[in-house]
Every structure is written in structure tokens, then in C-alpha cells.
C-alpha positions in Angstrom: -96.4 -217.7 66.2 -96.5 -214.7 63.9 -95.2 -212.4 66.6 -92.3 -214.8 67.2 -91.4 -214.9 63.5 -91.6 -211.1 63.3 -89.3 -210.8 66.3 -86.9 -213.4 64.9 -87.0 -211.7 61.5 -86.3 -208.3 63.3 -83.3 -209.8 65.1 -81.9 -211.3 62.0 -82.4 -208.1 60.0 -80.5 -206.1 62.7 -77.8 -208.7 62.7 -77.4 -208.7 59.0 -77.3 -204.9 58.8 -74.7 -204.9 61.6 -72.6 -207.5 59.7 -72.9 -205.4 56.5 -71.7 -202.4 58.5 -68.7 -204.3 59.8 -67.9 -206.1 56.5 -67.5 -202.7 54.8 -66.0 -200.2 57.2 -68.9 -198.4 58.9 -69.2 -194.8 57.7 -70.7 -192.1 59.9 -70.9 -188.4 60.0 -71.7 -186.1 62.9 -73.7 -183.0 62.1 -75.0 -180.7 64.9 -76.5 -182.9 67.6 -77.0 -185.8 65.2 -75.1 -188.7 63.8 -75.9 -190.4 60.5 -74.6 -193.9 59.7 -74.5 -195.2 56.2 -73.4 -198.1 54.1 -74.1 -199.9 50.9 -73.9 -203.7 50.2 -75.1 -206.3 47.7 -78.6 -207.4 48.5 -77.7 -211.1 48.2 -76.0 -210.7 51.6 -79.5 -210.7 53.1 -81.3 -213.9 53.8 -84.3 -214.7 51.6 -86.7 -214.3 54.6 -85.3 -210.9 55.5 -85.4 -209.7 51.9 -89.0 -210.8 51.6 -90.0 -209.3 55.0 -88.8 -205.9 54.0 -89.7 -206.0 50.3 -86.1 -206.0 49.1 -84.9 -207.7 45.9 -82.2 -210.2 46.7 -79.7 -210.6 43.9 -76.0 -210.3 43.3 -76.5 -207.4 40.9 -78.6 -205.3 43.3 -77.3 -203.1 46.1 -79.0 -201.9 49.3 -78.1 -198.5 50.7 -78.8 -198.2 54.4 -79.1 -194.9 56.3 -79.8 -194.4 60.0 -80.0 -191.1 61.8 -79.5 -190.8 65.6 -79.9 -187.9 68.0 -76.7 -187.5 70.2 -77.3 -186.8 73.9 -74.8 -184.9 76.1 -73.9 -188.1 77.8 -72.8 -189.6 74.5 -75.8 -191.9 74.1 -77.8 -191.9 70.9 -81.5 -192.3 70.1 -82.8 -193.3 66.6 -85.0 -190.7 65.1 -87.1 -190.2 62.0 -85.6 -188.2 59.1 -86.4 -187.2 55.6 -83.8 -189.1 53.5 -83.5 -188.5 49.7 -80.8 -188.7 47.1 -79.3 -190.4 44.1 -76.3 -192.3 42.8 -74.5 -191.8 39.6 -71.9 -194.1 37.9 -68.7 -193.0 36.2 -70.6 -192.6 32.9 -72.8 -190.0 34.7 -75.9 -192.2 34.5 -78.2 -191.3 37.4 -79.9 -193.8 39.6 -82.7 -192.2 41.7 -83.0 -193.8 45.1 -86.4 -194.4 46.6 -86.0 -194.8 50.4 -88.2 -197.1 52.5 -88.6 -196.3 56.2 -88.1 -199.5 58.2 -88.9 -199.9 61.9 -87.0 -202.6 63.7 -87.7 -202.5 67.4 -86.3 -199.1 68.4 -84.2 -198.8 65.3 -85.2 -196.8 62.2 -83.6 -197.6 58.9 -83.9 -195.9 55.5 -83.3 -198.4 52.7 -83.0 -197.9 49.0 -82.1 -200.3 46.2 -80.6 -200.1 42.8 -79.3 -202.4 40.1 -75.5 -202.5 39.7 -73.1 -204.0 37.1 -69.9 -205.8 37.9 -67.1 -203.4 38.9 -69.5 -200.5 38.7 -68.6 -197.5 40.9 -71.4 -195.5 42.3 -71.1 -191.9 43.6 -73.8 -191.4 46.2 -75.3 -188.0 47.1 -77.7 -188.3 50.0 -79.4 -185.7 52.2 -80.8 -186.6 55.6 -82.8 -184.1 57.6 -83.9 -185.1 61.1 -87.6 -184.7 61.8 -88.2 -181.2 63.3 -84.6 -180.1 62.6 -83.4 -177.4 60.3 -80.0 -179.0 59.8 -79.3 -181.4 57.0 -76.5 -184.0 56.5 -75.0 -183.9 53.0 -73.5 -187.4 52.5 -71.2 -188.0 49.6 -69.3 -191.2 49.1 -68.2 -193.6 46.3 -68.3 -197.4 46.3 -67.4 -200.0 43.8 -69.6 -203.2 43.5 -68.6 -206.6 42.3 -71.4 -208.9 41.1 -69.4 -212.0 40.0 
């Protein structure tokens, strides 16, 4: 029963992350033989069960930043890999929000998730570094996103 719940939870989490990617145009960046995918979304888009399973706070004034790193094969296929992910966000008033990433395993997928509180209409500028395990190359990801909490 617990394994079935965990599997169902895993499937739902993957589905929700996929929906969040599709709801807000998926962003990705190729660097060397790797691809990093990233997006940010309000945490209340997660179901209560998924938020609880992964230790995420589910509120309309909290965002989740999701990072995945994949190794790109010559045939175009990709394999999820571990990475060192670190970074911060700052708002337009230059207030810095440090991001503490959690490594989440979901079947074969590996996600790096961080949360932060956001205000209505707040624009965050993200600066993230992702270094694949065993690699000397680092992706420097910079993007802005506005959040609406009402």
C-alpha cells in the first residue's frame, strides 16, 4: 500500500511539474553535452499530497523553482544526472532571496527544487549555477519572472 501511494505520488509530481513547464513556456539551455531545464511557479499549483511528500510549502505567496540537468547523447536522447545547483533571486528593490535547493528523485528523474516567498506582482531575477556531477562545465542561468499572488 505504501509503495503504491509513493508510486502514485511520484506520477502525480511528475505530471504537475510537466504541467507547470507547459503552463509557463518551458525554458532550457544547452551547454556542452548537457541540457538544463528550468521554471518557476506558484507552489499552490501543487496538490497538498505532493507538497507534503516533498516537504514543500503550498501557498499562493510561495514560489517553487525547478531545475533539471540532463546529459545529451549523440543520438539526441537525454539522461537525467546529478548536479550541484546553487543560486539566488533578487527583486527589483535589490532584496536578495537565497535559494536552498533540495534534490528530489522521482523514478529516473532528478529535480532540484527551491522555494521562496513572493509578493503580488513581484518580479524576481534568478541567477542559478548548475554544474553536472563530474563535469568542469557550469550552466549560468539568468531569467526574470513576475509572480501574481491574488
